[in-house]
N, C-alpha and C positions, 0 to 999 in steps of 0.2 A: 444694762440690766436694771439699774436703779431707776433710770429715767423712764423705762417702760413700765416699771411697777408703779411709779408715781402717776403716770398718765392714765393708768387703768384703775386707780384708787377709787372706790365707789363713793358716791355722795351720800353722806350719813344724814338721815332725816329724823327729827323728833316730832312726833304727832301729839298735839295738845287739843283734846276735845272731850267734853263731858259725856258724850254718847258712845257707849261701847260698840254699837253697831257701826257707827261712822268710823271709829278707830279701826275696827276690824276690816272694813271695806278699804280704807286708805292703806292699811298694812298690806293687804292682798295686792292692791294696785301697785304699790311701790316695789314690793318684792318680786313682781312679775317682770321688772326691768333690771337686767343684770348690772347696770351702772349705778343703781340706787340700792340703799340699804336702810332699814329702820333702826335708828339708834335707841329708840325707846318710845313708850306711850305714857301719857299723863292725862288724868281725868280732872285735875284741879290745879290751881296755881302753885300750891305747896309742892306737889309732885313734879310739876313742870320745872320749877326753879331748881329743885334738887337734881333732877335728871340732866338739865342743861349744864349745871356746874360739874357734874360727874362725867358726862359723856362728851361734852364739847361738840355738839352736832354741827354740821355744815349749814343746814337749813332747818328752820322750825316752821311747821305748819300749825298755825294758831287759830283756834275757833274764836270768833269775835264775841259770841253770845253764849257763854257758858252759864248754866243755872246759878244765879246768885253772884256771879263774878263777871266783870267786864274784861275781855281779853286785852283791851287797850291799856289797862293798868299794868299789864305784864311787860309791855314793850320797853319802857325805860329800865325796868329791872333786868331784863335780858341784856340790854345794851350796856348797862352799868357793870354787869358781870363779865361781858365779853363784847367789846365795841365792834368786833368783826363779825358778830353773829348776823345772819340774814334771815329775816322773818317774813313769811307769807301769810297774810290774813285769809282765813276761810270764813265766809259768811253767807247767810241766806237772806240777809236784809239789805235792801237798796237804800242806804242812808248816806247821802253825800257828806253830811257834816261828820259822821263817824269815819267815813273813808278819808276825808281830808285830815282828820286828827291822826288817823293811822299813818298817813304819809309824813305828817309833821313829827310824829314820835319815832320815825325811823323804819317803818315797814317797807320792805323792798318789793312787795307785790301784794295783790289782792285778787282773789278768785271767788266768784259766786258759786255756791254749792250746786246750783242748777246746771252749771257748765259740764261739758263732757269730761270724762275721766282723763283723757289725754291732755286736756288743757292744764290739769294739775301737774302732770309730768313735765310738760313744756315749761310751766312756770318755775318749777324746781330747778330744771336745767339752766334756764336763762338767768334766774336770780343767783344761782351758784356761780355762774360765769361772770357776774358783776353787773348784769343788766337789771332794769326794772320790769315788772310785769303788772301793768294796770290795764284792765279792759278799756278800750278807747271810749266806749259809751259812758262807762263809769267815770273816766277821766274828765270827759266833757261836763258831767254833772258836778264833779268835785270842783272844777274850775269855775263853773257858774256859781256855785255856793261861795267860793272864795271872792268872786267879784261882787256878789250881793252883800256878803257879810263884811268884807273889808273896805269896800268902796274904793274909789280911785285914790292912788297914793302917788305923790311926787317923789321921784328918785332924789336921794340926797346927792350933793355934788360928788362925793367920793365914788359913788356907784356910777354916775354919769362918766366920770373919768375912766373907770375900769371898762365900761361898755364901749367907750370910744376907741379903745385899743383893739377891739375885735376886727378881724378881717371880714370881707364880704362872705368868703367861703365858710368861715367859722359861724357867722350869723345863719347861713343856710343850714349848717349841721344842727345848730341849736333849734331852729324852727322845726326841723324834721324830727328831732328828739321830742319836741313838744307835741307832735302829732302822734307820738307813740311808736315810732319806727325804731327797729333794732339796727345794730351796726351793719349787718348784711344788707338790709333794705335801704339804708342810707347810702351805702356804697353803690348799690345798683341805681338809685335815683340820681346820684350825682356823677355817675360814671367814673368812680374812683375805687381804689382797693379798700378792703376792710382795715388793712394796716394804716393807710392814710387817714381813715376815719378815726382810728385810735390816736394817731398823732395829733389830729385836730382837737380831739377831746382833751388830751393832756394839756395842750396849749390853752384851751378854753378854761379848764379847771384852774390853771395857774393864773390866768388873767382876771378871772372873776372871784377867785378865792373860794371856789366850791370844791368839795372833796370827792363827790361822786355824782352819779346820774340823778339820784333823788334830789339832792340839793340844787343841781342844775335846773331840773324841771321846775321846782318851786321858784327859783330865782328868775327863770325865763318868763313864767306867767306873771310874776309880781312886777317885773320891770318891762313888760311889753315886748319881749324878744320872741314870744311864741303866742299863738292863739289856740283856743280850745278846739280839740278835734270834734268832728261832727259825725 
């Protein structure tokens, strides 16, 4: 009984956007799905931080471009208050540098406001499940920005030693994650089960010293284990 109740526990979402119309639309969208629930709405950083501390949402939908405030400034504050919080950035601006900063600051997903409503729902579900949600075209732009901004970097010896411990299959999994594929897609591509994919990821995290998919994606692009999606 307890297990069933836990399995059907709704995903609680905090909406942070300075436009009342946008918040209202997101609330209607989220509440139209029985597995989701709105934990609160905030129109500014002060409200957002207070609600996050009180409600402990599973996922935060954060507007990147609030009037007078930069949503990126909230990311470290959310993570400082709750390191397990999962934040999805909502933005109407295609700015690779800002998107890259969002990734580095701990955002687990990014959705352009021009995308279909169902994309927002999928992003919430996938991010809550522990995956990343970054549009593949956006990811390509972000990685291009990383390449131009950071320039080529040599791996320090400790990293080379870590990478040398990876198996060929683990390298394949990393490359596919770099393409933006989810566990189910990776399993299908490699003709293995999703459980096996998860086992590979656990081993990869341990070998490379990364704690989640976001860190792994950044590590993979930085150290040449994956190439930008096209």
